[in-house]
N, C-alpha and C positions, 0 to 999 in steps of 0.2 A: 288587569285581576279582576277576578268574579266581584259580583256586585257585594254577594255575601259572603261572609266570612264562615270557613268551615273547619276552624282550628278546634282543636278538642277542649281547647280553654273556653269557647263561645258557646256553651249548652246549658240547657235549665234541667235540672231534675224533673223528670214527671212528676212523678210523687206531690214533690213538695208544690208545685204550681198549681196542680188538680186541688190539694187542699186549700190553697189561698183563694181558689175561684169558688170553691163552696162557699168558704167563709163569705163571700163577696155575694154569691147568690141569695145564700139566705139572709144576708144582712140587709139587700134588696126587698125579698118578699116580705119580711119582716117591716120595713118600713112602708111598703105600698099595702099592704093590709091593714096596718095600724091606722094610718093618716085617713084609711076610707073608712072603715068599719069603726074604729074608736071615736077618731076626732071630726067624722062626718066631712070631711073634705070632698069638694066635686072636682074632680078631673076623668080622664080617659081611663077609668081601671082595666079594661079588658084588653085593651092595646098594652098599658104598661106590664100586665101579667103574660102576655104575647111574648114581648120582647125578652122579659126574665126566661120564660120555656125555653126560648132560643139559646140562652147561655146554658141552661142545662143539657140542652142537646148536645152542645159541641163538648161540653164536659164529658158527658156520656160517650161521645166518638174518642175522645183521649183517652177514656180507661176500656173501653170495649173494641176498640178497633185500631187505636195508634197503638202498635207494639213493643216499640223501643222507649226503653227506661229514661233516655235522655231527648230533650227536643233540641233539636239542630237551629242553627241560627234561623234559617228560612222559616221552619215550622213555627219556632217560637215568636217570629213576626207576624206572622198570619193570625196566629190565636191573640197576641195581644190587641193588634189592630180590631179583631172582632169585640174586645174588651172594652176599648175606647170609645168604638161605634155604639156598642151595648150599652155604655151607660151615658152616652151622649144622648141616644134616642130618648133614654127615660127623662133625662134633665130637661129636653125638649119639650117633653108632654108636660113638665111640672115647672113650669117657668123661667127656664135658661140660664142667662148667668147670676141672674138675683138668687137662685136655688142655692142655700148655703151647701148642698152636698157635692156643687160644683167642683169643689176642691179635688174631690177623689178624681177626677179626669186627667191628673198629672202624675196619679200613681203608676199606670203600666209602663212609662216611658221612665220615671225615676228608679223603678223596678230593674227593667232591662239594662240601665246604663252600668250597672255594677257586674252583668253577667255576659251581655251579648257583644258582637261588634260594632264600632265606631260607625259604619256605615248604618248599619240596623238602628243604632241608638237615633242618629241624626235624621232617621225615615220617619220614628215614631215621635220626635220631637216636631216636626213638621205637620203629620198628622194630627197630632193633641192642638197645635198652633191654630190649624183650620179650623179643630172642632170649635175650641174656644171663639174665636171669630165668628163664627157662623152662628152660635150661641148667642153672643153680644147683639147679632141684629135680628136673629129669627128664632122664635120660639112661642111657645103657648104661654098663657097667663098664668101665674101662679094659681093654686087650685083655691076655689072660690070657699067662702067668705074672705080670704087674705086678699085677693086680688082687689078688694072695693076699699082697703084702708092702706096699702102698701103704696107710698110716693116719694121718690128719691129725687134729689139734684141729679141732673146730668153729669156735671162733674164726679159725682161719687158714683154713678151708675157704670161711665166708663172706667173710674178707676180701679172696678173689678177686676175686668181680663187684663190689666195694664199688669196688676199686682201678680195673677195668678202666670203670666207669660213670664214676667221675670223671677218669680219662684221657678218656675218650670227651669228656664235656663241656667239659673244660678245653682239648682239642685242637680242638673245634668251634668254640667261642667264639674262640680267638684266628685259628685260620683263615677264619672267617666276616667277623670285623673286616677284618685285612689283604688277603682277597681283595676285600672291597667298596672299601678304599681303593685298593688297584691298580687296580680296575675305573674308579672316578671318575677316578684320575690317567689312566688309559690313554685314556679320553673327550676329558677335557680337553687331552690331547699331542695325540690327533686333531684337534680341534679348531683347536688352534693350527698344526698342519701345513697345514689348510686356508687359516688366514688367511693364511700366511705364503706359500703357494703363490699367492694371488689378487694377495697386495701384490706379489710378484715379477713376477707376470703384467703388474697396471698399470704398474709401474715400469719396465718393458720396453716395454710400449706407450709410455711416456711418452719413452724414449731415441727409438725409433723416431718419435714426432712431433716430437720435436727435429731428428733427421736431416730430416724431409720439410719442415721449418721451415726449416731451412739450404738444403736444396736448392731449395725453392720461392720463396727469397725473392728471387734474381736475376730469374727470369721475373716474377714480380707486380711487382715493380719496375719492369720494363721496360713492363709492360701499364700500369703507372700513368702513366709518361710519357707512352706513345703518348696515352691517354685525354684527358691536359691539353692536348695538341699537337692533339688533334681538339676540343675545346672551344674553344680559339681559333680554329680554322679553320671551324668550321663553327658559329660563334655565332649566325648569323644565321638558320640552318634549325631551327625549333623543334620539327618533329618529329624531326628525328634527334639534336639534342642532348639530348633527355630519353632516349633509350636510352644514349647518350654516358655521362651524369652516373649512370645506371642503372649501368652497368658499372664507372664509378670508385667506388660507394659499394660494390658486391661484392666488389672488390679489395680495400677496407679492411676489410671484414667477414672476410675470408680471412685477412688477416693478423693479427684480432683472436681469430679462433677459433684459428689456431698458437700465437699467446703463451700462450693459456689452457692449451691441450694441452701445453707446454714447460714447465710450472710446476715438476716433481717430476722431471727426467731422470735415469736411474741409468746409461747408458750412456756410458762414456768416450770423447771425441773432441776434437778440437782446438777444437771450438766450444762444447763441454759442459763445465760445472764440473769442475773437478779433485778429487781429495780434499780434504775440510775438516777442520779441527779439530773437536772437542767444542762449541767455543764456537759458531763458524759452525753446525755443528749444530742446537743449541737456539735459535739466532735465527731460523733458518727455520722450526723445529716452532713457534715463537711466533707468527711470522707469519703461518701457516695457519691458526692456529687464531683469531686476532683478525679476521681474513676474516667469521666466524661467530660469535663470541662478544663481548657487548659487556661483559666483565669486563675488569679491569686486571691486566696482567702487569708484574711489577717483577724486571728482569732485573740481578742485581748479580754483577758479577765484578772479579778483581783485574787490576790493571794488565796484570801481567806472567804472567796466567795462561797456562796452555798452548796455545799457539797451534801447537805442532806439528802439520801434517796425517797423519790417519791413514787408512788402506786404508776405502774405502768401505763399510761395513757395513747391509745393510737390518735387522740385528737390533739393532743398536744405534738405530738411528732409530727401529723400530717399537716398542721397548721404551722409550726416553725418552717418546716421543711417548704410549704407555699411559699413563704415570705421570704426564706434563703434564695429559693428557685428563681424567684421572682428578681430578685436582687442580682443574681448570677446572669440572668435572661437578658436583664436591661442595663447592665454594666459594662463600661468600656474594657477594665484589665482589672480592677480589684473589687472585692465586697470585704468590707469590715464590719467585723461582729464583736461586739462589747457585750461582756456579760458584769453585772454589778450587782452587789448584793450587799445587805447589812443585817442587824437582828431584826429588821421589820418587814423589808422589801427586796425583791430579787427582780431585776431588770435587766432584759436582752433588746440592743439597740442593733438595728441590721443597716447597713448604710452602704451606697456604691457611688460608682464615679461615673455615673450616666448623664441621661439628660434631666432625670429627675421628674414628677409628676406634672402632666400640663395643668397651668392656671385656671383653664377654664371649667376644670373637673376635680380641682384639689380638696374642695368645700365637701364634693359629694363621694368621695374616696370611702369603699365598704359597701356601695350600692352594685347590684349586680347590672349587667349590660350597660357600662359606661362607654361614651365613645367619644373622644376628645375632637372638636372640629378645627384644630391645629394640624395642618395637613402634615408638618415634619413629623407628627406622632402617630397620625390617622392610619397610615399602613403595616407601622410597626406593633404599634400598642395592640393587647386584646380587648375583650369585652368586662374586664372585671370582675370575672366569675373566679378565677384563683385567690384575689385579696378577699371578695365576699366570703368564700370558703374557709381560708385561713381565719379571718377576723371572726366569724361567726363560731367555729369550733374552738378558738380559743376564749374568747367571751362566755361560751357556755361553761369555760372551764377556770373560772373566776378572773381572767385577763382583762385589762384595762389597755387600750391599743389606741396609738397615736400614730396616723400618718402625715407626713408633711415632707418638704423640700428640704434637704441637710442645710445648715447653717455652716458647716467647717467642709464641706465635700459638695462636689458639682450635682451629686444624683439625690435620690431620694433617701428618705428615713422613716424607718419603722421602729417604734418604742413600744415593746410589750412588758407590763409591769405586774406583777402580783405580790398581794401579801404573803407572808411566807407561812402565815396559819392558814392562808386559804390553800395553798401547796399541798399543806398536809390533809386537806378536806378530799382530795382528789383521789 
């Protein structure tokens, strides 16, 4: 594996980074010139400005020569090391570890920890640690006349680098953890958007196919009637009757193809299904799975189950389909779906007779890219993207979702609950 990560998720936006560097450079220039000309402190003014000038040159390089809009992991590492060395050199000339601005030395590595790869972050932390250690033992005195009056106990002096090192490790650790989780969630959300875009496209095509079937129904029926009449009139002409029969069979084939294409229309029209209730949604989803699955679906619902029609929602359909599909995938023989409804709530409970959720990940169900350490599940389970997508889509539509292992069955249980008033808002 390469030392530097090259993933598209490990990049810095060049324009943002350049702006941040300009803020830092301008702040350094103001500080150096203010303490030299206004306060009259004595330090190596010329060399300090030369170091800042080097930072300006590196920023101009990014603007004028580096043509990419994103800084790769490798390029970002180089420029962040430059930032650490530049600031470290300024602090070396102005008091070292007792300079109050030494706290800024940990910023580059903390900034990188949320955007760059783990190896790059570790490398930057090591560089920062070495810089803090060097400045603890080697540096110029504080600018005169401060150095004439500044005396501290060694305990206090050495507590400064220790505090900086603890802060550096603590901040980087949490930034790396949160940054990693954020990248995984971003990647999963991107995949969810791709899936939903394809689903919208397919259902839109289904609606167009339904419209085509409706429009073609009359001419196809006319052709069929004409072929039947021709068969009667030309029954003695064997050479022609074969062509007529072929034409009749192709008309039937057209009708069958159009029927298959119109199984899941979404565009509403007078000849296309109107908005449906949750019960009808579930029935349609179960029917679609029965065409390809040999498992038994048991659908129980109250006689007074909520039959109010709600606005067609691809998110609800796809979310329910994901959870029912998971139950179908991991069940042994049966999938149990229960619909409960009263005046206030509507609840869908999906259970299966499989192994259930692994105990080591059950508390994290709903997060993307989960993998159980249990060998029984390891080779058969997915990455949790299906549950993540289904949970996200349904929660966007006011659902409350609880995933656990069933207490009445051997497998998993998913409870999806809505307030009836929220369903009407969809």
